[in-house]
FIZADREN-79660 format. One record per residue: residue number from 0; residue in three letters; chain; x, y, z of N, C-alpha, C in turn. Coordinates in nm, 4 decimals, decimal comma. Last residue first. Layout:
<sites>
<n=NUM; res=ALA; chain=A; n_x=X; n_y=Y; n_z=Z; ca_x=X; ca_y=Y; ca_z=Z; c_x=X; c_y=Y; c_z=Z>
...
</sites>
This chain:
<sites>
<n=130; res=THR; chain=A; n_x=12,3602; n_y=11,6452; n_z=-4,8431; ca_x=12,3806; ca_y=11,5845; ca_z=-4,7015; c_x=12,3688; c_y=11,4228; c_z=-4,7437>
<n=129; res=GLU; chain=A; n_x=12,2723; n_y=11,7489; n_z=-5,0723; ca_x=12,4411; ca_y=11,7752; ca_z=-5,0204; c_x=12,4266; c_y=11,7422; c_z=-4,8842>
<n=128; res=LEU; chain=A; n_x=12,0589; n_y=11,8225; n_z=-5,0934; ca_x=12,1158; ca_y=11,7243; ca_z=-5,1861; c_x=12,2296; c_y=11,6648; c_z=-5,1311>
<n=127; res=ASP; chain=A; n_x=11,9793; n_y=11,9800; n_z=-4,8956; ca_x=11,9361; ca_y=11,7988; ca_z=-4,8665; c_x=11,9742; c_y=11,7468; c_z=-4,9837>
<n=126; res=GLN; chain=A; n_x=11,9924; n_y=12,1711; n_z=-4,9891; ca_x=12,1028; ca_y=12,1531; ca_z=-4,8860; c_x=12,0133; c_y=12,0238; c_z=-4,8763>
<n=125; res=MET; chain=A; n_x=11,8034; n_y=12,2032; n_z=-5,2423; ca_x=11,9510; ca_y=12,2057; ca_z=-5,2373; c_x=12,0042; c_y=12,1437; c_z=-5,1746>
<n=124; res=ALA; chain=A; n_x=11,5931; n_y=12,2173; n_z=-5,0621; ca_x=11,6170; ca_y=12,1319; ca_z=-5,1344; c_x=11,7703; c_y=12,1187; c_z=-5,2217>
<n=123; res=GLN; chain=A; n_x=11,6624; n_y=12,4908; n_z=-4,9063; ca_x=11,6508; ca_y=12,3250; ca_z=-4,8959; c_x=11,6150; c_y=12,2041; c_z=-4,9272>
<n=122; res=ASP; chain=A; n_x=11,6360; n_y=12,6252; n_z=-5,1774; ca_x=11,7824; ca_y=12,6645; ca_z=-5,1431; c_x=11,7449; c_y=12,5454; c_z=-5,0020>
<n=121; res=ILE; chain=A; n_x=11,3399; n_y=12,5606; n_z=-5,2352; ca_x=11,4744; ca_y=12,5831; ca_z=-5,3499; c_x=11,6437; c_y=12,5282; c_z=-5,2898>
<n=120; res=GLY; chain=A; n_x=11,2344; n_y=12,7419; n_z=-5,0338; ca_x=11,2157; ca_y=12,5470; ca_z=-5,0965; c_x=11,3417; c_y=12,5618; c_z=-5,1740>
<n=119; res=MET; chain=A; n_x=11,2847; n_y=13,0204; n_z=-5,0821; ca_x=11,3633; ca_y=12,9360; ca_z=-4,9661; c_x=11,3660; c_y=12,7667; c_z=-4,9859>
<n=118; res=GLU; chain=A; n_x=11,2243; n_y=13,0379; n_z=-5,3437; ca_x=11,3308; ca_y=13,0286; ca_z=-5,2936; c_x=11,4387; c_y=12,9341; c_z=-5,1838>
<n=117; res=VAL; chain=A; n_x=10,9371; n_y=13,0556; n_z=-5,2819; ca_x=11,0135; ca_y=12,9420; ca_z=-5,3548; c_x=11,1731; c_y=12,9373; c_z=-5,3049>
<n=116; res=ASP; chain=A; n_x=10,9108; n_y=13,2350; n_z=-5,1112; ca_x=10,8910; ca_y=13,1244; ca_z=-5,0683; c_x=10,9146; c_y=13,0058; c_z=-5,1915>
<n=115; res=HIS; chain=A; n_x=10,9932; n_y=13,4472; n_z=-5,2690; ca_x=11,1102; ca_y=13,4084; ca_z=-5,1562; c_x=11,0622; c_y=13,2839; c_z=-5,1074>
<n=114; res=LEU; chain=A; n_x=10,7292; n_y=13,4129; n_z=-5,4777; ca_x=10,9001; ca_y=13,3811; ca_z=-5,5336; c_x=10,9786; c_y=13,3616; c_z=-5,4325>
<n=113; res=PHE; chain=A; n_x=10,5546; n_y=13,5359; n_z=-5,3360; ca_x=10,5428; ca_y=13,4057; ca_z=-5,3511; c_x=10,7364; c_y=13,3460; c_z=-5,3766>
<n=112; res=ALA; chain=A; n_x=10,5826; n_y=13,8170; n_z=-5,3683; ca_x=10,5946; ca_y=13,7957; ca_z=-5,2651; c_x=10,5784; c_y=13,6296; c_z=-5,2598>
<n=111; res=ALA; chain=A; n_x=10,4738; n_y=13,8677; n_z=-5,6042; ca_x=10,6226; ca_y=13,7970; ca_z=-5,6673; c_x=10,6355; c_y=13,7855; c_z=-5,4747>
<n=110; res=GLY; chain=A; n_x=10,1877; n_y=13,8763; n_z=-5,5928; ca_x=10,2267; ca_y=13,7575; ca_z=-5,6552; c_x=10,4186; c_y=13,7412; c_z=-5,6453>
<n=109; res=ARG; chain=A; n_x=10,2538; n_y=14,1794; n_z=-5,4189; ca_x=10,1977; ca_y=14,0501; ca_z=-5,3858; c_x=10,2543; c_y=13,9224; c_z=-5,4501>
<n=108; res=THR; chain=A; n_x=10,3589; n_y=14,3159; n_z=-5,6608; ca_x=10,4370; ca_y=14,2600; ca_z=-5,5718; c_x=10,4013; c_y=14,1867; c_z=-5,4512>
<n=107; res=SER; chain=A; n_x=10,2637; n_y=14,0945; n_z=-5,9859; ca_x=10,2485; ca_y=14,2389; ca_z=-5,8432; c_x=10,2853; c_y=14,2059; c_z=-5,7432>
<n=106; res=LEU; chain=A; n_x=10,4910; n_y=14,0328; n_z=-6,2571; ca_x=10,3893; ca_y=13,9811; ca_z=-6,1145; c_x=10,3783; c_y=14,1165; c_z=-6,0590>
<n=105; res=ALA; chain=A; n_x=10,4758; n_y=13,9336; n_z=-6,5868; ca_x=10,5006; ca_y=14,0453; ca_z=-6,4922; c_x=10,4053; c_y=14,0498; c_z=-6,3512>
<n=104; res=ILE; chain=A; n_x=10,5561; n_y=13,6838; n_z=-6,7639; ca_x=10,4326; ca_y=13,7575; ca_z=-6,7043; c_x=10,5221; c_y=13,8604; c_z=-6,6267>
<n=103; res=GLY; chain=A; n_x=10,7570; n_y=13,4805; n_z=-6,7955; ca_x=10,6464; ca_y=13,5521; ca_z=-6,9021; c_x=10,6199; c_y=13,6812; c_z=-6,8805>
<n=102; res=PRO; chain=A; n_x=11,0151; n_y=13,3263; n_z=-6,6452; ca_x=10,8602; ca_y=13,3948; ca_z=-6,6368; c_x=10,8316; c_y=13,4860; c_z=-6,7823>
<n=101; res=ALA; chain=A; n_x=11,0715; n_y=13,0716; n_z=-6,6508; ca_x=11,1321; ca_y=13,1531; ca_z=-6,7629; c_x=10,9965; c_y=13,1941; c_z=-6,7576>
<n=100; res=ALA; chain=A; n_x=11,0904; n_y=12,8943; n_z=-6,3872; ca_x=11,1854; ca_y=12,9188; ca_z=-6,4646; c_x=11,2032; c_y=13,0214; c_z=-6,5405>
<n=99; res=LEU; chain=A; n_x=10,8157; n_y=12,9481; n_z=-6,3412; ca_x=10,8594; ca_y=12,9896; ca_z=-6,2368; c_x=10,9861; c_y=12,9731; c_z=-6,2991>
<n=98; res=GLU; chain=A; n_x=10,6708; n_y=12,8563; n_z=-6,5921; ca_x=10,6420; ca_y=12,9808; ca_z=-6,5504; c_x=10,7728; c_y=13,0603; c_z=-6,4679>
<n=97; res=VAL; chain=A; n_x=10,7652; n_y=12,5864; n_z=-6,5599; ca_x=10,7963; ca_y=12,6478; ca_z=-6,6420; c_x=10,7804; c_y=12,8328; c_z=-6,6168>
<n=96; res=LEU; chain=A; n_x=10,6004; n_y=12,5450; n_z=-6,3351; ca_x=10,7397; ca_y=12,5338; ca_z=-6,3629; c_x=10,8224; c_y=12,6208; c_z=-6,5073>
<n=95; res=CYS; chain=A; n_x=10,2995; n_y=12,5849; n_z=-6,4896; ca_x=10,3661; ca_y=12,6342; ca_z=-6,3631; c_x=10,5127; c_y=12,6460; c_z=-6,3184>
<n=94; res=SER; chain=A; n_x=10,3346; n_y=12,3882; n_z=-6,7106; ca_x=10,2984; ca_y=12,5497; ca_z=-6,7156; c_x=10,3398; c_y=12,5979; c_z=-6,6042>
<n=93; res=LEU; chain=A; n_x=10,3434; n_y=12,1437; n_z=-6,5432; ca_x=10,4899; ca_y=12,1614; ca_z=-6,6183; c_x=10,4500; c_y=12,3371; c_z=-6,6968>
<n=92; res=ALA; chain=A; n_x=10,0709; n_y=12,1215; n_z=-6,4316; ca_x=10,2102; ca_y=12,1274; ca_z=-6,3363; c_x=10,2984; c_y=12,1887; c_z=-6,4253>
<n=91; res=GLN; chain=A; n_x=9,9570; n_y=12,0971; n_z=-6,6609; ca_x=9,9275; ca_y=12,1974; ca_z=-6,5402; c_x=10,0547; c_y=12,2405; c_z=-6,4613>
<n=90; res=ARG; chain=A; n_x=10,0223; n_y=11,9050; n_z=-6,8237; ca_x=10,0409; ca_y=12,0447; ca_z=-6,8587; c_x=10,0396; c_y=12,1174; c_z=-6,7468>
<n=89; res=PHE; chain=A; n_x=9,9320; n_y=11,7173; n_z=-6,5872; ca_x=10,1060; ca_y=11,7561; ca_z=-6,6432; c_x=10,1144; c_y=11,8474; c_z=-6,6929>
<n=88; res=TRP; chain=A; n_x=9,7009; n_y=11,6638; n_z=-6,5578; ca_x=9,8131; ca_y=11,6980; ca_z=-6,4514; c_x=9,9346; c_y=11,8057; c_z=-6,4590>
<n=87; res=GLU; chain=A; n_x=9,6088; n_y=11,5570; n_z=-6,8251; ca_x=9,6339; ca_y=11,7065; ca_z=-6,7693; c_x=9,7085; c_y=11,7891; c_z=-6,6631>
<n=86; res=THR; chain=A; n_x=9,6427; n_y=11,3092; n_z=-6,8696; ca_x=9,7776; ca_y=11,4011; ca_z=-6,9142; c_x=9,7431; c_y=11,5347; c_z=-6,8509>
<n=85; res=ASP; chain=A; n_x=9,5681; n_y=11,0037; n_z=-6,8227; ca_x=9,5605; ca_y=11,0598; ca_z=-6,7675; c_x=9,7005; c_y=11,1568; c_z=-6,8139>
<n=84; res=THR; chain=A; n_x=9,6559; n_y=10,6984; n_z=-6,7999; ca_x=9,6981; ca_y=10,8080; ca_z=-6,8651; c_x=9,6555; c_y=10,9480; c_z=-6,8988>
<n=83; res=GLY; chain=A; n_x=9,7835; n_y=10,7055; n_z=-6,4453; ca_x=9,7154; ca_y=10,6344; ca_z=-6,6103; c_x=9,7604; c_y=10,7270; c_z=-6,7059>
<n=82; res=MET; chain=A; n_x=9,8292; n_y=10,7514; n_z=-6,2203; ca_x=9,7344; ca_y=10,8070; ca_z=-6,2482; c_x=9,7150; c_y=10,7925; c_z=-6,3851>
<n=81; res=LEU; chain=A; n_x=9,9355; n_y=10,4807; n_z=-6,0729; ca_x=9,7847; ca_y=10,4954; ca_z=-6,1048; c_x=9,7220; c_y=10,6347; c_z=-6,1577>
<n=80; res=PRO; chain=A; n_x=10,2421; n_y=10,6665; n_z=-5,9861; ca_x=10,1149; ca_y=10,5160; ca_z=-6,0074; c_x=9,9919; c_y=10,5361; c_z=-5,9778>
<n=79; res=LEU; chain=A; n_x=10,2662; n_y=10,9588; n_z=-5,9970; ca_x=10,2459; ca_y=10,8641; ca_z=-5,9288; c_x=10,1825; c_y=10,7351; c_z=-6,0280>
<n=78; res=ALA; chain=A; n_x=10,4809; n_y=11,2747; n_z=-6,0145; ca_x=10,4524; ca_y=11,1352; ca_z=-6,0481; c_x=10,3782; c_y=11,0458; c_z=-6,0360>
<n=77; res=HIS; chain=A; n_x=10,6132; n_y=11,4240; n_z=-5,8205; ca_x=10,4455; ca_y=11,4611; ca_z=-5,8458; c_x=10,3701; c_y=11,3175; c_z=-5,9914>
<n=76; res=ALA; chain=A; n_x=10,8880; n_y=11,4463; n_z=-5,8146; ca_x=10,8020; ca_y=11,5173; ca_z=-5,6890; c_x=10,6487; c_y=11,5165; c_z=-5,7280>
<n=75; res=ASP; chain=A; n_x=11,0154; n_y=11,3011; n_z=-5,9635; ca_x=11,0584; ca_y=11,2605; ca_z=-5,8450; c_x=10,9508; c_y=11,3170; c_z=-5,7522>
<n=74; res=ILE; chain=A; n_x=10,9117; n_y=11,3657; n_z=-6,2440; ca_x=10,9037; ca_y=11,2450; ca_z=-6,2070; c_x=10,8988; c_y=11,3120; c_z=-6,0602>
<n=73; res=LEU; chain=A; n_x=10,9324; n_y=11,6807; n_z=-6,2623; ca_x=10,7720; ca_y=11,6067; ca_z=-6,2010; c_x=10,8267; c_y=11,4855; c_z=-6,1576>
<n=72; res=TYR; chain=A; n_x=11,1772; n_y=11,6388; n_z=-6,2673; ca_x=11,1028; ca_y=11,7389; ca_z=-6,1790; c_x=10,9822; c_y=11,6043; c_z=-6,1218>
<n=71; res=TYR; chain=A; n_x=11,1591; n_y=11,5264; n_z=-6,5037; ca_x=11,2307; ca_y=11,4825; ca_z=-6,3995; c_x=11,2216; c_y=11,5466; c_z=-6,2643>
<n=70; res=VAL; chain=A; n_x=11,0500; n_y=11,8189; n_z=-6,6790; ca_x=11,0102; ca_y=11,6703; ca_z=-6,6777; c_x=11,0424; c_y=11,5752; c_z=-6,5778>
<n=69; res=ALA; chain=A; n_x=11,2532; n_y=11,9751; n_z=-6,6344; ca_x=11,1272; ca_y=11,9738; ca_z=-6,5456; c_x=11,0609; c_y=11,8715; c_z=-6,5364>
<n=68; res=ARG; chain=A; n_x=11,4273; n_y=11,8749; n_z=-6,7776; ca_x=11,4986; ca_y=11,8992; ca_z=-6,6160; c_x=11,3553; c_y=11,8684; c_z=-6,5553>
<n=67; res=THR; chain=A; n_x=11,3127; n_y=11,9426; n_z=-7,0441; ca_x=11,3482; ca_y=11,7983; ca_z=-6,9774; c_x=11,3751; c_y=11,7904; c_z=-6,8105>
<n=66; res=LEU; chain=A; n_x=11,3045; n_y=12,2117; n_z=-7,0262; ca_x=11,1860; ca_y=12,1263; ca_z=-7,0739; c_x=11,2160; c_y=11,9991; c_z=-6,9671>
<n=65; res=LEU; chain=A; n_x=11,5670; n_y=12,2993; n_z=-7,0161; ca_x=11,4587; ca_y=12,2939; ca_z=-6,8685; c_x=11,3362; c_y=12,2307; c_z=-6,8750>
<n=64; res=ALA; chain=A; n_x=11,6558; n_y=12,2785; n_z=-7,2805; ca_x=11,6551; ca_y=12,1301; ca_z=-7,1742; c_x=11,6014; c_y=12,1530; c_z=-7,0492>
<n=63; res=THR; chain=A; n_x=11,6402; n_y=12,5300; n_z=-7,3754; ca_x=11,4857; ca_y=12,4450; ca_z=-7,3973; c_x=11,5090; c_y=12,3419; c_z=-7,2807>
<n=62; res=ASP; chain=A; n_x=11,7668; n_y=12,7952; n_z=-7,1968; ca_x=11,7663; ca_y=12,6579; ca_z=-7,2350; c_x=11,6781; c_y=12,5602; c_z=-7,2528>
<n=61; res=ARG; chain=A; n_x=11,6174; n_y=13,1020; n_z=-7,2799; ca_x=11,6389; ca_y=13,0228; ca_z=-7,1565; c_x=11,6860; c_y=12,8841; c_z=-7,3020>
<n=60; res=GLY; chain=A; n_x=11,5051; n_y=13,3340; n_z=-7,4057; ca_x=11,6569; ca_y=13,3136; ca_z=-7,3446; c_x=11,6986; c_y=13,2466; c_z=-7,3059>
<n=59; res=ALA; chain=A; n_x=11,2513; n_y=13,2844; n_z=-7,4398; ca_x=11,2654; ca_y=13,4030; ca_z=-7,2915; c_x=11,4382; c_y=13,3678; c_z=-7,2819>
<n=58; res=ASN; chain=A; n_x=11,2742; n_y=13,1730; n_z=-7,6554; ca_x=11,2256; ca_y=13,3342; ca_z=-7,6785; c_x=11,2256; c_y=13,4007; c_z=-7,5195>
<n=57; res=ALA; chain=A; n_x=11,2576; n_y=12,9401; n_z=-7,5306; ca_x=11,3595; ca_y=12,9631; ca_z=-7,6396; c_x=11,3622; c_y=13,1370; c_z=-7,6223>
<n=56; res=VAL; chain=A; n_x=11,0237; n_y=12,9088; n_z=-7,4031; ca_x=11,1364; ca_y=12,9322; ca_z=-7,3198; c_x=11,2384; c_y=12,9547; c_z=-7,3995>
<n=55; res=LEU; chain=A; n_x=10,8205; n_y=12,9151; n_z=-7,6282; ca_x=10,8174; ca_y=13,0454; ca_z=-7,4719; c_x=10,9165; c_y=13,0215; c_z=-7,4177>
<n=54; res=LEU; chain=A; n_x=10,8980; n_y=12,6863; n_z=-7,7358; ca_x=10,9465; ca_y=12,8336; ca_z=-7,8572; c_x=10,8861; c_y=12,9373; c_z=-7,7243>
<n=53; res=ALA; chain=A; n_x=10,8944; n_y=12,5062; n_z=-7,5612; ca_x=11,0136; ca_y=12,4919; ca_z=-7,6098; c_x=10,9764; c_y=12,6648; c_z=-7,6625>
<n=52; res=PHE; chain=A; n_x=10,5776; n_y=12,4122; n_z=-7,4915; ca_x=10,6677; ca_y=12,5017; ca_z=-7,4255; c_x=10,7712; c_y=12,5970; c_z=-7,4735>
<n=51; res=ASP; chain=A; n_x=10,5198; n_y=12,1974; n_z=-7,6612; ca_x=10,4480; ca_y=12,2885; ca_z=-7,6769; c_x=10,4997; c_y=12,4244; c_z=-7,6021>
<n=50; res=ALA; chain=A; n_x=10,6827; n_y=11,9674; n_z=-7,5515; ca_x=10,7736; ca_y=12,0361; ca_z=-7,6150; c_x=10,6890; c_y=12,1721; c_z=-7,7218>
<n=49; res=ALA; chain=A; n_x=10,4834; n_y=11,9174; n_z=-7,3366; ca_x=10,6665; ca_y=11,9385; ca_z=-7,2790; c_x=10,6706; c_y=12,0554; c_z=-7,3770>
<n=48; res=GLU; chain=A; n_x=10,2896; n_y=11,7791; n_z=-7,5022; ca_x=10,2463; ca_y=11,8659; ca_z=-7,4127; c_x=10,3467; c_y=11,9633; c_z=-7,4020>
<n=47; res=ARG; chain=A; n_x=10,4954; n_y=11,5507; n_z=-7,6544; ca_x=10,4021; ca_y=11,7041; ca_z=-7,7537; c_x=10,3816; c_y=11,7681; c_z=-7,6329>
<n=46; res=GLU; chain=A; n_x=10,5492; n_y=11,4119; n_z=-7,4643; ca_x=10,6622; ca_y=11,4711; ca_z=-7,5366; c_x=10,5982; c_y=11,6005; c_z=-7,6083>
<n=45; res=PHE; chain=A; n_x=10,2701; n_y=11,3140; n_z=-7,3733; ca_x=10,3743; ca_y=11,3916; ca_z=-7,2731; c_x=10,4578; c_y=11,5062; c_z=-7,3324>
<n=44; res=ARG; chain=A; n_x=10,2474; n_y=11,1701; n_z=-7,6023; ca_x=10,1615; ca_y=11,3182; ca_z=-7,5522; c_x=10,2109; c_y=11,3475; c_z=-7,4648>
<n=43; res=ASP; chain=A; n_x=10,4612; n_y=10,9664; n_z=-7,6425; ca_x=10,4505; ca_y=11,0887; ca_z=-7,7545; c_x=10,3563; c_y=11,1732; c_z=-7,6557>
<n=42; res=ALA; chain=A; n_x=10,3830; n_y=10,8244; n_z=-7,3489; ca_x=10,5325; ca_y=10,9117; ca_z=-7,4269; c_x=10,4965; c_y=11,0377; c_z=-7,4887>
<n=41; res=LEU; chain=A; n_x=10,1598; n_y=10,7466; n_z=-7,4676; ca_x=10,1330; ca_y=10,8069; ca_z=-7,3639; c_x=10,3225; c_y=10,9104; c_z=-7,3678>
<n=40; res=THR; chain=A; n_x=10,2784; n_y=10,6093; n_z=-7,6611; ca_x=10,1402; ca_y=10,6668; ca_z=-7,6877; c_x=10,1473; c_y=10,7827; c_z=-7,5786>
<n=39; res=GLU; chain=A; n_x=10,4218; n_y=10,4392; n_z=-7,5278; ca_x=10,4807; ca_y=10,4875; ca_z=-7,5965; c_x=10,3652; c_y=10,5593; c_z=-7,6489>
<n=38; res=ARG; chain=A; n_x=10,2170; n_y=10,2614; n_z=-7,3279; ca_x=10,3394; ca_y=10,2957; ca_z=-7,2883; c_x=10,4217; c_y=10,4604; c_z=-7,3912>
<n=37; res=ILE; chain=A; n_x=10,1469; n_y=10,0943; n_z=-7,5202; ca_x=10,0299; ca_y=10,2051; ca_z=-7,4667; c_x=10,1317; c_y=10,2966; c_z=-7,4185>
<n=36; res=ASP; chain=A; n_x=10,2783; n_y=9,9943; n_z=-7,7072; ca_x=10,2023; ca_y=10,0413; ca_z=-7,7821; c_x=10,1713; c_y=10,1470; c_z=-7,7001>
<n=35; res=LYS; chain=A; n_x=10,3616; n_y=9,7609; n_z=-7,4876; ca_x=10,4566; ca_y=9,8996; ca_z=-7,5305; c_x=10,3829; c_y=9,9724; c_z=-7,6176>
<n=34; res=SER; chain=A; n_x=10,1188; n_y=9,7085; n_z=-7,2310; ca_x=10,2042; ca_y=9,6871; ca_z=-7,3833; c_x=10,2403; c_y=9,8357; c_z=-7,4391>
<n=33; res=VAL; chain=A; n_x=10,0951; n_y=9,6082; n_z=-6,9487; ca_x=10,0689; ca_y=9,7267; ca_z=-6,9774; c_x=10,1446; c_y=9,7159; c_z=-7,1586>
<n=32; res=HIS; chain=A; n_x=10,1463; n_y=9,3989; n_z=-6,7860; ca_x=10,0932; ca_y=9,3337; ca_z=-6,9132; c_x=10,0324; c_y=9,4656; c_z=-6,9935>
<n=31; res=PRO; chain=A; n_x=10,1837; n_y=9,4466; n_z=-6,5271; ca_x=10,2842; ca_y=9,4001; ca_z=-6,5866; c_x=10,2686; c_y=9,3487; c_z=-6,7218>
<n=30; res=GLY; chain=A; n_x=9,9530; n_y=9,7170; n_z=-6,4371; ca_x=9,9346; ca_y=9,5379; ca_z=-6,4550; c_x=10,1047; c_y=9,5295; c_z=-6,5715>
<n=29; res=SER; chain=A; n_x=9,8995; n_y=9,9532; n_z=-6,2918; ca_x=9,8421; ca_y=9,9666; ca_z=-6,4510; c_x=9,8345; c_y=9,7554; c_z=-6,4672>
<n=28; res=THR; chain=A; n_x=10,1237; n_y=10,0609; n_z=-6,2051; ca_x=10,0260; ca_y=9,9619; ca_z=-6,1396; c_x=9,9475; c_y=9,8930; c_z=-6,2484>
<n=27; res=SER; chain=A; n_x=10,2866; n_y=10,2297; n_z=-6,3958; ca_x=10,3307; ca_y=10,0951; ca_z=-6,3493; c_x=10,2220; c_y=10,0223; c_z=-6,2604>
<n=26; res=LEU; chain=A; n_x=10,2070; n_y=10,4569; n_z=-6,5418; ca_x=10,0913; ca_y=10,2829; ca_z=-6,5693; c_x=10,1824; c_y=10,1930; c_z=-6,4887>
<n=25; res=VAL; chain=A; n_x=10,3595; n_y=10,6170; n_z=-6,4403; ca_x=10,2179; ca_y=10,6765; ca_z=-6,3909; c_x=10,1473; c_y=10,5397; c_z=-6,4536>
<n=24; res=ILE; chain=A; n_x=10,6467; n_y=10,4874; n_z=-6,4933; ca_x=10,5564; ca_y=10,5131; ca_z=-6,3612; c_x=10,4296; c_y=10,5754; c_z=-6,3576>
<n=23; res=HIS; chain=A; n_x=10,6464; n_y=10,4738; n_z=-6,8320; ca_x=10,6662; ca_y=10,3786; ca_z=-6,7566; c_x=10,6418; c_y=10,4247; c_z=-6,6122>
<n=22; res=ALA; chain=A; n_x=10,5930; n_y=10,8040; n_z=-6,8702; ca_x=10,4962; ca_y=10,7242; ca_z=-6,9060; c_x=10,5194; c_y=10,6009; c_z=-6,8195>
<n=21; res=LEU; chain=A; n_x=10,8387; n_y=10,8458; n_z=-6,7394; ca_x=10,7472; ca_y=10,9353; ca_z=-6,7057; c_x=10,6126; c_y=10,8348; c_z=-6,7296>
<n=20; res=GLU; chain=A; n_x=11,0268; n_y=10,7789; n_z=-6,9155; ca_x=11,0362; ca_y=10,7291; ca_z=-6,7893; c_x=10,9402; c_y=10,7921; c_z=-6,7622>
<n=19; res=GLU; chain=A; n_x=10,9381; n_y=10,8915; n_z=-7,1385; ca_x=10,9331; ca_y=10,7552; ca_z=-7,1448; c_x=10,9035; c_y=10,7002; c_z=-7,0018>
<n=18; res=CYS; chain=A; n_x=10,9670; n_y=11,1239; n_z=-7,1209; ca_x=10,8942; ca_y=11,1280; ca_z=-7,0868; c_x=10,8413; c_y=10,9752; c_z=-7,0950>
<n=17; res=ALA; chain=A; n_x=11,3020; n_y=11,1161; n_z=-7,0837; ca_x=11,1874; ca_y=11,1659; ca_z=-6,9422; c_x=11,0417; c_y=11,1525; c_z=-6,9661>
<n=16; res=GLU; chain=A; n_x=11,4005; n_y=11,0554; n_z=-7,3745; ca_x=11,3501; ca_y=10,9597; ca_z=-7,3131; c_x=11,2953; c_y=11,0299; c_z=-7,1305>
<n=15; res=ARG; chain=A; n_x=11,2705; n_y=11,2472; n_z=-7,4897; ca_x=11,2072; ca_y=11,1741; ca_z=-7,5464; c_x=11,2005; c_y=11,0897; c_z=-7,4052>
<n=14; res=LEU; chain=A; n_x=11,4205; n_y=11,4888; n_z=-7,4096; ca_x=11,3043; ca_y=11,4668; ca_z=-7,3533; c_x=11,2613; c_y=11,3923; c_z=-7,3937>
<n=13; res=GLY; chain=A; n_x=11,6963; n_y=11,4902; n_z=-7,4783; ca_x=11,6693; ca_y=11,4456; ca_z=-7,3972; c_x=11,5232; c_y=11,4231; c_z=-7,3147>
<n=12; res=PRO; chain=A; n_x=11,6887; n_y=11,8618; n_z=-7,5343; ca_x=11,7547; ca_y=11,7465; ca_z=-7,5492; c_x=11,7166; c_y=11,6230; c_z=-7,4312>
<n=11; res=VAL; chain=A; n_x=11,5198; n_y=12,0108; n_z=-7,8457; ca_x=11,4709; ca_y=11,9417; ca_z=-7,6597; c_x=11,5396; c_y=11,8574; c_z=-7,6185>
<n=10; res=VAL; chain=A; n_x=11,5267; n_y=12,2839; n_z=-8,0310; ca_x=11,5212; ca_y=12,1183; ca_z=-7,9748; c_x=11,5830; c_y=12,1221; c_z=-7,8185>
<n=9; res=ILE; chain=A; n_x=11,4545; n_y=12,4456; n_z=-8,2876; ca_x=11,4738; ca_y=12,4434; ca_z=-8,1167; c_x=11,4310; c_y=12,2908; c_z=-8,1417>
<n=8; res=ALA; chain=A; n_x=11,4875; n_y=12,5354; n_z=-8,5601; ca_x=11,5718; ca_y=12,5734; ca_z=-8,5012; c_x=11,5392; c_y=12,4909; c_z=-8,3567>
<n=7; res=ALA; chain=A; n_x=11,2743; n_y=12,3409; n_z=-8,6993; ca_x=11,4426; ca_y=12,3533; ca_z=-8,7452; c_x=11,5676; c_y=12,4387; c_z=-8,6247>
<n=6; res=ASP; chain=A; n_x=11,1025; n_y=12,2262; n_z=-8,4275; ca_x=11,1262; ca_y=12,2971; ca_z=-8,5770; c_x=11,2781; c_y=12,2717; c_z=-8,6293>
<n=5; res=ILE; chain=A; n_x=11,1435; n_y=12,0661; n_z=-8,2208; ca_x=10,9721; ca_y=12,0990; ca_z=-8,2223; c_x=10,9859; c_y=12,1887; c_z=-8,4136>
<n=4; res=SER; chain=A; n_x=11,3178; n_y=11,8074; n_z=-8,1442; ca_x=11,2822; ca_y=11,8792; ca_z=-8,2499; c_x=11,1847; c_y=11,9296; c_z=-8,3201>
<n=3; res=THR; chain=A; n_x=11,4348; n_y=11,5871; n_z=-7,9211; ca_x=11,3236; ca_y=11,6637; ca_z=-7,9716; c_x=11,3192; c_y=11,8064; c_z=-8,0225>
<n=2; res=THR; chain=A; n_x=11,7126; n_y=11,3916; n_z=-7,9114; ca_x=11,6648; ca_y=11,5535; ca_z=-7,9080; c_x=11,4973; c_y=11,5484; c_z=-7,9499>
<n=1; res=ALA; chain=A; n_x=11,9028; n_y=11,1240; n_z=-7,6685; ca_x=11,7875; ca_y=11,2142; ca_z=-7,8218; c_x=11,7374; c_y=11,3271; c_z=-7,7624>
<n=0; res=MET; chain=A; n_x=12,1818; n_y=11,0436; n_z=-7,6369; ca_x=12,0578; ca_y=11,1574; ca_z=-7,6036; c_x=12,0383; c_y=11,1415; c_z=-7,7422>
</sites>
C-alpha cells in the first residue's frame, strides 16, 4: 500500500490508491478510451485536495488514514459516473466528513443536536454491515 507524504512527519497510508479508484469511477462513463493521463491527473487532484486536510487531522490527534477511509466512503456513497473532472464536490464533501471525524470547532447546542442524527445513521449503517 502506497503512502502519501505531505511532509516528513505526515503520512496518509493508501490515499493514492483510493484517489485512483475514485478517478476511475467518476470517469467511467466518459467512454472506454479515457486516457491513463486523464485518470492520473484527476487522481492527483483528488489526492492533493485530501492531503490538504492531513495537518488538521494530525493536529487533532487523529490517524491521517481517516482521509483514505473518507475517500472510500465517498466512493461508496457519493461518487457517480458522469461527475467527470470536477473536484469541488469532493472538497466540500470531504471537508464535512473531516469535521465530523475530527471536530475543529465548538458547536452550539442546536448544531450539536445534528450529531445525534449522524450517530443514529452510523448505527444503522453498521447494523446493515452485519446483516
